VOBA-1610 file (N, C-alpha, C; in pm, whole numbers, padded with zeros to 5 digits, always signed):
BEGIN
Met-10714-26752+01626Met-10662-26770+01761Met-10554-26876+01760Asn-10450-26857+01842Asn-10343-26956+01852Asn-10399-27087+01904Asn-10376-27197+01833Asn-10433-27326+01870Asn-10375-27383+01998Ser-10262-27328+02046Ser-10197-27380+02166Ser-10265-27333+02294Ile-10361-27243+02287Ile-10431-27194+02405Ile-10580-27218+02388Thr-10642-27269+02492Thr-10785-27299+02485Thr-10867-27173+02503Thr-10993-27180+02465Thr-11084-27066+02482Thr-11095-27027+02629Glu-11100-27125+02716Glu-11112-27098+02860Glu-10986-27032+02915Asp-10868-27081+02871Asp-10742-27021+02916Asp-10730-26877+02867Tyr-10773-26854+02744Tyr-10768-26718+02688Tyr-10857-26625+02769Lys-10977-26674+02803Lys-11071-26593+02881Lys-11011-26558+03017Lys-10949-26654+03084Lys-10889-26629+03215Lys-10774-26529+03204Lys-10696-26541+03097Lys-10585-26449+03074Lys-10635-26306+03057Met-10740-26289+02980Met-10797-26155+02957Met-10861-26100+03084Gln-10921-26188+03166Gln-10980-26143+03292Gln-10872-26091+03386Arg-10757-26161+03393Arg-10645-26115+03477Arg-10593-25981+03427Arg-10584-25967+03295Arg-10537-25840+03237Arg-10634-25727+03271Lys-10763-25756+03266Lys-10864-25653+03298Lys-10853-25612+03445Glu-10830-25706+03534Glu-10815-25674+03675Glu-10696-25581+03698Ile-10585-25609+03629Ile-10466-25524+03640Ile-10496-25383+03589Gln-10563-25375+03474Gln-10598-25245+03416Gln-10693-25167+03506Asp-10792-25236+03563Asp-10889-25169+03651Asp-10819-25112+03775Lys-10725-25187+03832Lys-10651-25139+03949Lys-10566-25017+03912Arg-10504-25024+03797Arg-10420-24913+03750Arg-10504-24787+03731Leu-10620-24802+03667Leu-10707-24687+03642Leu-10764-24629+03771Ala-10789-24715+03870Ala-10847-24668+03996Ala-10754-24572+04069Asn-10622-24584+04046Asn-10524-24498+04113Asn-10488-24374+04033Met-10550-24357+03916Met-10515-24243+03831Met-10608-24125+03854Lys-10557-24006+03821Lys-10639-23885+03828Lys-10743-23890+03716Ser-10856-23829+03742Ser-10964-23833+03642Ser-10941-23734+03529Glu-10873-23622+03556Glu-10860-23519+03453Glu-10745-23425+03484Lys-10676-23382+03379Lys-10568-23283+03392Lys-10546-23220+03255Gly-10537-23089+03252Gly-10504-23022+03127Gly-10362-23056+03086Leu-10344-23092+02959Leu-10216-23142+02911Leu-10145-23044+02818Ile-10013-23046+02824Ile-09929-22984+02722Ile-09880-23098+02633Ile-09915-23091+02505Ile-09892-23200+02411Ile-09799-23151+02301Val-09696-23228+02271Val-09601-23192+02166Val-09599-23302+02060Asn-09625-23265+01936Asn-09609-23354+01820Asn-09491-23304+01740Thr-09385-23383+01734Thr-09263-23338+01667Thr-09203-23453+01585Gly-09084-23433+01532Gly-09018-23535+01451Gly-09022-23502+01303Asp-08943-23577+01225Asp-08930-23552+01082Asp-09040-23620+01000Gly-09117-23708+01062Gly-09222-23779+00990Gly-09347-23696+00968Lys-09428-23741+00874Lys-09553-23674+00841Lys-09659-23707+00945Gly-09754-23616+00967Gly-09869-23647+01050Gly-09881-23571+01179Lys-09792-23474+01203Lys-09795-23401+01329Lys-09921-23315+01342Thr-09948-23236+01239Thr-10068-23154+01240Thr-10193-23240+01227Thr-10187-23343+01144Thr-10302-23431+01123Thr-10346-23495+01254Ala-10249-23542+01333Ala-10282-23602+01463Ala-10346-23498+01555Ala-10293-23377+01553Ala-10348-23270+01636Ala-10491-23236+01594Leu-10517-23236+01464Leu-10652-23207+01416Leu-10750-23316+01457Gly-10703-23437+01475Gly-10788-23542+01529Gly-10837-23507+01669Met-10748-23453+01751Met-10787-23409+01885Met-10882-23289+01878Val-10858-23201+01781Val-10948-23088+01761Val-11089-23138+01731Met-11100-23236+01641Met-11231-23290+01605Met-11300-23354+01725Arg-11225-23428+01807Arg-11283-23488+01926Arg-11336-23380+02020Ser-11256-23277+02042Ser-11298-23170+02133Ser-11423-23100+02083Leu-11427-23073+01953Leu-11546-23010+01896Leu-11667-23102+01913Gly-11647-23231+01894Gly-11755-23327+01911Gly-11810-23331+02052His-11725-23298+02151His-11770-23292+02291His-11833-23157+02324Gly-11836-23067+02227Gly-11896-22936+02250Gly-11801-22833+02308Tyr-11671-22864+02314Tyr-11574-22771+02371Tyr-11539-22661+02272Lys-11495-22549+02327Lys-11443-22440+02243Lys-11295-22466+02215Val-11256-22441+02091Val-11121-22472+02044Val-11065-22353+01965Ala-10934-22333+01976Ala-10866-22231+01895Ala-10748-22295+01824Ile-10729-22256+01698Ile-10614-22301+01619Ile-10540-22177+01569Ile-10410-22172+01595Ile-10326-22066+01541Ile-10216-22132+01461Gln-10209-22100+01331Gln-10105-22155+01244Gln-09992-22053+01231Phe-09871-22097+01261Phe-09755-22008+01264Phe-09680-22001+01132Ile-09693-22101+01047Ile-09614-22105+00924Ile-09701-22112+00799Lys-09809-22187+00805Lys-09881-22224+00684Lys-09985-22123+00636Gly-09986-22004+00693Gly-10094-21910+00667Gly-10120-21878+00521Ala-10016-21868+00441Ala-10032-21827+00302Ala-10104-21932+00219Trp-10118-22054+00271Trp-10182-22162+00196Trp-10333-22157+00195Glu-10396-22089+00295Glu-10541-22101+00313Glu-10580-22249+00313Pro-10534-22327+00410Pro-10544-22472+00405Pro-10686-22524+00400Ala-10700-22641+00338Ala-10832-22703+00321Ala-10898-22733+00454Glu-10815-22760+00557Glu-10873-22788+00689Glu-10965-22674+00734Lys-10925-22552+00700Lys-11003-22436+00742Lys-11144-22442+00684Glu-11156-22486+00559Glu-11287-22496+00495Glu-11379-22590+00571Val-11324-22703+00615Val-11404-22801+00689Val-11437-22750+00829Leu-11336-22698+00897Leu-11354-22659+01037Leu-11444-22536+01054Glu-11462-22458+00949Glu-11550-22342+00959Glu-11695-22382+00986Lys-11728-22508+00965Lys-11863-22557+00997Lys-11888-22551+01147Trp-11782-22544+01226Trp-11794-22532+01372Trp-11761-22389+01416Ser-11798-22293+01337Ser-11758-22154+01365Ser-11806-22105+01501Gly-11912-22165+01554Gly-11960-22124+01686Gly-11871-22170+01799Gln-11794-22275+01775Gln-11705-22330+01878Gln-11558-22304+01849Leu-11525-22273+01726Leu-11386-22273+01682Leu-11339-22135+01637Glu-11219-22099+01683Glu-11149-21982+01631Glu-11027-22032+01554Phe-11010-21985+01430Phe-10902-22035+01344Phe-10827-21916+01287Tyr-10697-21909+01316Tyr-10614-21799+01267Tyr-10492-21854+01193Ala-10490-21837+01062Ala-10373-21875+00981Ala-10288-21749+00965Met-10182-21738+01045Met-10112-21610+01057Met-09970-21612+01002Gly-09926-21724+00947Gly-09794-21728+00885Gly-09800-21672+00744Glu-09684-21665+00683Glu-09675-21616+00545Glu-09636-21728+00449Gly-09638-21851+00499Gly-09594-21963+00416Gly-09458-22011+00460Phe-09404-22108+00390Phe-09276-22166+00428Phe-09165-22061+00420Thr-09065-22076+00509Thr-08959-21975+00518Thr-08879-21963+00390Trp-08864-22073+00315Trp-08789-22064+00190Trp-08868-21993+00080Glu-09000-21979+00102Glu-09083-21903+00008Glu-09081-21754+00043Thr-09089-21722+00172Thr-09096-21580+00211Thr-08961-21511+00193Gln-08853-21578+00236Gln-08715-21526+00222Gln-08699-21389+00287Asp-08773-21366+00392Asp-08769-21237+00462Asp-08775-21264+00612Arg-08659-21278+00675Arg-08653-21318+00816Arg-08724-21218+00907Glu-08705-21090+00882Glu-08768-20991+00969Glu-08920-21000+00962Lys-08973-21020+00844Lys-09118-21033+00831Lys-09167-21162+00896Asp-09090-21271+00880Asp-09126-21398+00943Asp-09130-21383+01095Ile-09033-21314+01152Ile-09030-21291+01297Ile-09149-21208+01340Phe-09178-21102+01263Phe-09292-21015+01295Phe-09423-21095+01294Met-09444-21176+01191Met-09567-21253+01180Met-09578-21360+01289Ala-09465-21423+01321Ala-09465-21524+01426Ala-09503-21463+01560Asn-09455-21344+01587Asn-09487-21279+01713Asn-09631-21229+01716Lys-09684-21188+01602Lys-09827-21154+01596Lys-09912-21277+01626Ala-09871-21391+01569Ala-09943-21516+01595Ala-09934-21553+01742Trp-09817-21533+01802Trp-09800-21565+01944Trp-09887-21476+02032Glu-09896-21348+01999Glu-09984-21258+02075Glu-10128-21306+02071Lys-10172-21353+01955Lys-10307-21407+01943Lys-10320-21536+02024Ala-10216-21619+02018Ala-10219-21747+02090Ala-10233-21726+02240Ile-10165-21626+02295Ile-10171-21599+02439Ile-10316-21575+02483Glu-10392-21504+02401Glu-10532-21475+02435Glu-10610-21602+02462Phe-10587-21704+02381Phe-10663-21829+02393Phe-10603-21923+02498Ile-10471-21927+02509Ile-10407-22013+02608Ile-10452-21976+02749Leu-10465-21848+02776Leu-10501-21801+02910Leu-10651-21791+02932Asn-10730-21815+02828Asn-10876-21802+02838Asn-10937-21936+02881Pro-10996-21943+03000Pro-11051-22070+03050Pro-11170-22121+02970Asp-11227-22038+02883Asp-11340-22083+02800Asp-11296-22180+02690Tyr-11165-22182+02659Tyr-11115-22266+02550Tyr-11049-22391+02609Lys-11109-22506+02576Lys-11062-22634+02629Lys-10935-22681+02558Leu-10921-22647+02430Leu-10807-22694+02351Leu-10754-22581+02264Val-10622-22562+02265Val-10557-22464+02179Val-10448-22536+02101Leu-10456-22528+01968Leu-10355-22589+01881Leu-10264-22480+01826Leu-10135-22491+01856Leu-10033-22398+01805Leu-09958-22472+01695Asp-10008-22461+01574Asp-09957-22540+01462Asp-09826-22483+01409Glu-09724-22567+01402Glu-09590-22532+01352Glu-09517-22432+01441Ile-09560-22417+01566Ile-09488-22325+01656Ile-09349-22376+01686Asn-09330-22509+01683Asn-09196-22564+01710Asn-09093-22513+01608Ile-09137-22494+01485Ile-09046-22441+01382Ile-09012-22295+01413Ala-09113-22218+01452Ala-09088-22078+01487Ala-08991-22067+01605Leu-09003-22160+01701Leu-08910-22160+01814Leu-08771-22206+01771Lys-08765-22307+01687Lys-08637-22359+01638Lys-08557-22252+01564Leu-08628-22168+01488Leu-08564-22063+01409Leu-08544-21934+01490Asp-08577-21940+01621Asp-08561-21824+01711Asp-08646-21705+01669Tyr-08763-21733+01612Tyr-08857-21626+01582Tyr-08930-21582+01710Leu-08940-21673+01807Leu-09010-21647+01932Leu-08916-21666+02049Asn-08949-21604+02161Asn-08871-21618+02284Asn-08917-21744+02357Leu-08830-21842+02367Leu-08866-21970+02428Leu-08910-21954+02572Glu-08838-21873+02649Glu-08872-21855+02790Glu-09012-21798+02807Glu-09049-21706+02720Glu-09183-21648+02728Glu-09290-21753+02696Val-09263-21837+02598Val-09358-21942+02563Val-09375-22039+02679Leu-09265-22083+02740Leu-09271-22176+02852Leu-09346-22114+02970Lys-09318-21987+02997Lys-09384-21919+03109Lys-09535-21909+03086Thr-09575-21879+02964Thr-09718-21868+02934Thr-09786-22005+02946Leu-09721-22110+02900Leu-09778-22244+02913Leu-09799-22282+03059Gln-09709-22239+03146Gln-09724-22267+03289Gln-09846-22196+03348Gln-09891-22089+03284Gln-10001-22010+03336Gln-10137-22050+03279Lys-10141-22149+03193Lys-10269-22190+03132Lys-10364-22245+03239Pro-10495-22238+03216Pro-10590-22297+03310Pro-10562-22445+03332Gln-10590-22495+03451Gln-10553-22632+03487Gln-10619-22739+03402Asp-10738-22711+03351Asp-10810-22816+03278Asp-10810-22797+03127Ser-10728-22706+03076Ser-10723-22685+02931Ser-10599-22753+02873His-10607-22788+02745His-10499-22856+02675His-10438-22765+02569Val-10307-22775+02550Val-10238-22701+02445Val-10153-22800+02366Ile-10170-22798+02233Ile-10091-22884+02145Ile-09993-22797+02066Leu-09867-22837+02064Leu-09763-22765+01990Leu-09705-22861+01886Thr-09716-22825+01759Thr-09669-22913+01654Thr-09548-22854+01581Gly-09482-22940+01505Gly-09370-22897+01423Gly-09243-22973+01459Arg-09159-22993+01359Arg-09033-23065+01382Arg-08938-22982+01465Gly-08841-23050+01526Gly-08735-22979+01599Gly-08779-22916+01728Ala-08870-22980+01802Ala-08917-22923+01929Ala-08800-22903+02025Lys-08799-22791+02092Lys-08692-22758+02186Lys-08692-22855+02304Lys-08572-22886+02354Lys-08555-22979+02466Lys-08633-22933+02588Glu-08632-22803+02617Glu-08701-22750+02734Glu-08852-22770+02723Leu-08904-22758+02602Leu-09048-22779+02580Leu-09084-22926+02599Ile-09000-23014+02547Ile-09024-23157+02563Ile-09023-23196+02710Glu-08932-23137+02787Glu-08925-23167+02930Glu-09050-23120+03003Met-09106-23006+02963Met-09226-22953+03028Met-09351-23031+02991Ala-09357-23083+02870Ala-09480-23143+02816Ala-09523-23268+02893Asp-09654-23294+02889Asp-09710-23414+02949Asp-09713-23531+02851Leu-09729-23498+02724Leu-09739-23601+02620Leu-09655-23556+02501Val-09559-23638+02462Val-09472-23605+02349Val-09471-23722+02252Thr-09501-23693+02127Thr-09496-23794+02021Thr-09397-23749+01915Glu-09306-23839+01879Glu-09211-23810+01772Glu-09248-23892+01649Met-09284-23823+01541Met-09316-23890+01416Met-09185-23923+01344Lys-09163-24050+01317Lys-09040-24094+01252Lys-09064-24118+01104Leu-08979-24059+01022Leu-08990-24076+00878Leu-08925-24209+00835Ile-09003-24294+00770Ile-08952-24419+00714Ile-08939-24405+00562Lys-09047-24366+00496Lys-09047-24341+00352Lys-09137-24221+00325His-09106-24147+00221His-09192-24034+00182His-09193-24027+00029Pro-09311-24014-00032Pro-09318-24013-00179Pro-09246-23897-00245Phe-09233-23784-00174Phe-09160-23670-00231Phe-09013-23705-00248Lys-08956-23766-00144Lys-08813-23797-00144Lys-08781-23917-00233Glu-08858-24024-00218Glu-08827-24148-00290Glu-08876-24150-00434Gln-08990-24083-00460Gln-09051-24094-00592Gln-09067-23961-00665Gly-09031-23852-00600Gly-09046-23722-00664Gly-09189-23680-00684Ile-09278-23721-00592Ile-09420-23686-00602Ile-09447-23562-00519Lys-09507-23462-00582Lys-09535-23336-00513Lys-09645-23354-00408Ala-09655-23252-00318Ala-09764-23250-00220Ala-09898-23254-00292Gln-09991-23333-00239Gln-10120-23356-00305Gln-10236-23310-00218Pro-10340-23253-00280Pro-10459-23213-00203Pro-10522-23336-00137Gly-10563-23317-00012Gly-10624-23425+00064Gly-10522-23508+00138Ile-10396-23498+00103Ile-10290-23572+00174Ile-10200-23476+00250Glu-10141-23380+00180Glu-10054-23282+00247Glu-10127-23153+00281Phe-10226-23116+00205Phe-10296-22988+00231Phe-10441-22998+00190
//
């Protein structure tokens, strides 16, 4: 503790802060379904979203995950999350990274199949949380119709949450969203040290 402030002064300061916080919370709404966007060039967009998935599962909510790009990987997350098979629907519907597939028409077809599946869960009031993993990339590459995505998000149940991850989130989506986080890249071992993606860290 800073020696320039007494224990009693610190206590009074924290009490004043608590009063301000309590007043602020008293004027807030208790609940609202959110549109959440995790974007930016930094690592951790999907990882942060999976943290929310875990919390929702822990509360007993039903959750759906649709992966738009990473499907060909059969990601390790799926192995863990299958333990909640009674609450969770998981669809890895991409064909892998676009530079691996090298087939734009097939990428568009698969992205739209994933979107059709996503609509089922976004509009279903039984699902408290829907994660659309890497959909921002599909939108950035014009694999999906942005207006249709925005319109569907507007139609979601009032108390359900939708998370959209991936770099390059569209401006219109950011404007619609309730919560937007931009992951900023400072250093990355692949770029600075030539270290490949590692199990448990990237996949």
